[in-house]
C-alpha positions as CSV (number, residue, x, y, z in Angstrom):
1,X,19.5,15.7,-17.1
2,X,18.4,13.4,-14.2
3,X,20.8,13.1,-11.2
4,X,22.3,9.7,-10.4
5,X,22.5,8.5,-7.0
6,X,25.1,5.9,-6.1
7,X,23.7,2.5,-5.1
8,X,25.7,-0.2,-3.5
9,X,24.7,-3.7,-4.4
10,X,25.6,-6.4,-1.9
11,X,24.5,-10.1,-2.6
12,X,21.7,-8.7,-4.9
13,X,20.4,-6.2,-2.3
14,X,20.5,-2.5,-3.3
15,X,21.6,0.0,-0.6
16,X,20.7,3.6,-1.0
17,X,23.1,6.5,-1.3
18,X,24.1,6.5,2.4
19,X,27.8,7.3,2.8
20,X,28.4,4.8,5.6
21,X,26.9,1.9,3.6
22,X,28.8,3.0,0.5
23,X,32.0,3.2,2.6
24,X,31.5,0.0,4.5
25,X,30.2,-2.2,1.7
26,X,32.4,-1.1,-1.3
27,X,36.0,-2.2,-1.7
28,X,37.6,1.0,-0.3
29,X,40.8,-0.1,1.4
30,X,43.2,2.9,1.7
31,X,40.6,5.4,0.6
32,X,40.5,8.5,2.7
33,X,37.1,9.9,2.0
34,X,33.5,8.9,1.1
35,X,33.7,11.0,-2.0
36,X,36.5,8.8,-3.3
37,X,34.7,5.5,-2.5
38,X,34.0,3.0,-5.2
39,X,30.6,3.3,-6.8
40,X,29.5,-0.2,-7.5
41,X,26.5,0.8,-9.6
42,X,24.7,4.0,-10.5
43,X,20.9,4.0,-11.0
44,X,18.6,7.1,-11.7
45,X,17.0,8.6,-8.6
46,X,13.2,7.7,-8.8
47,X,10.8,10.5,-9.8
48,X,7.8,11.1,-7.5
49,X,4.9,10.0,-9.8
50,X,1.5,11.6,-9.5
51,X,-0.8,9.3,-7.3
52,X,-3.5,7.4,-9.1
53,X,-6.9,8.9,-8.4
54,X,-9.4,6.5,-6.7
55,X,-12.8,7.3,-8.1
56,X,-16.3,6.7,-6.9
57,X,-16.9,3.4,-8.6
58,X,-13.8,1.9,-6.9
59,X,-14.9,3.1,-3.6
60,X,-18.4,1.6,-4.2
61,X,-17.0,-1.7,-5.3
62,X,-14.6,-2.0,-2.3
63,X,-17.4,-1.0,0.1
64,X,-19.7,-3.7,-1.3
65,X,-17.0,-6.4,-1.2
66,X,-15.8,-5.3,2.3
67,X,-19.4,-5.6,3.7
68,X,-19.9,-9.0,2.0
69,X,-16.6,-10.4,3.3
70,X,-17.1,-9.0,6.9
71,X,-20.8,-10.0,7.4
72,X,-21.0,-12.2,10.5
73,X,-17.7,-11.1,12.0
74,X,-16.9,-8.6,14.7
75,X,-13.4,-8.3,13.6
76,X,-11.7,-9.0,10.3
77,X,-7.9,-9.6,10.1
78,X,-5.6,-9.1,7.1
79,X,-8.3,-9.4,4.6
80,X,-7.2,-8.8,0.9
81,X,-10.0,-7.5,-1.2
82,X,-9.2,-7.0,-5.0
83,X,-11.2,-5.0,-7.4
84,X,-12.7,-6.9,-10.3
85,X,-10.1,-5.4,-12.7
86,X,-7.3,-6.4,-10.3
87,X,-5.9,-2.9,-10.5
88,X,-6.4,-2.3,-6.8
89,X,-6.4,-4.5,-3.7
90,X,-7.4,-3.3,-0.2
91,X,-5.6,-4.9,2.7
92,X,-7.5,-4.3,6.0
93,X,-7.9,-5.3,9.6
94,X,-10.9,-3.7,11.3
95,X,-13.6,-3.9,13.9
96,X,-17.1,-4.4,12.4
97,X,-20.2,-2.6,13.7
98,X,-23.8,-3.8,13.2
99,X,-27.3,-2.5,13.7
100,X,-29.9,-5.2,14.5
101,X,-33.3,-5.0,12.9
102,X,-36.3,-6.7,14.3
103,X,-39.8,-6.5,12.8
104,X,-42.8,-9.0,12.6
105,X,-41.7,-10.2,9.2
106,X,-38.0,-9.6,9.3
107,X,-35.0,-9.9,11.6
108,X,-31.5,-9.4,10.7
109,X,-28.2,-7.4,11.1
110,X,-26.8,-4.7,8.9
111,X,-23.1,-3.6,8.9
112,X,-23.1,0.1,9.9
113,X,-19.4,0.8,10.0
114,X,-15.8,-0.3,10.3
115,X,-13.1,1.0,12.7
116,X,-9.8,0.2,10.9
117,X,-6.9,-1.1,12.8
118,X,-4.7,-1.0,9.7
119,X,-5.4,-0.6,6.0
120,X,-3.7,0.0,2.8
121,X,-5.0,0.2,-0.7
122,X,-2.5,-1.0,-3.3
123,X,-2.8,0.2,-6.9
124,X,-0.9,-1.7,-9.7
125,X,0.4,-0.5,-13.1
126,X,0.2,-2.7,-16.2
127,X,3.4,-4.4,-15.2
128,X,2.0,-5.3,-11.7
129,X,4.2,-2.7,-9.8
130,X,2.7,-1.1,-6.7
131,X,2.1,2.6,-7.4
132,X,0.9,5.4,-5.1
133,X,-2.8,6.5,-5.0
134,X,-5.0,9.0,-3.2
135,X,-7.2,6.5,-1.3
136,X,-9.0,7.9,1.8
137,X,-10.7,5.6,4.3
138,X,-13.2,8.3,5.2
139,X,-14.3,8.4,1.7
140,X,-14.8,4.7,1.7
141,X,-16.9,5.0,4.9
142,X,-19.4,7.1,2.8
143,X,-20.2,4.0,0.8
144,X,-20.7,1.5,3.6
């Protein structure tokens, strides 16, 4: 049987099983202990789900899209890069590093790396809920 944690709902906002919140927010005039406090609503405690595995194809797709989006910039800020299947979305702010190539018939810049300031890969289930994943920025760097 799954343990239930008391949740206090105030103006549509759920508050966790913190005794002080339960005590302060519930109607408990004349009640002497937190254990006797009114439980407004009970919901199951969420189970820790196994993180979604991020495979090589996703890293390759994100690396290609990130290089394409960052080309010409020294810094990218709050970029949202979704995968084609919209199951993942990379949010990133980073410094962009280049290598300049110069030859008689070619001159150009190539992105050689990113130094992230902040990043997060969101993964979504079929209902669009954000779920945990095993994303590793160092693994992404291998494909840049």
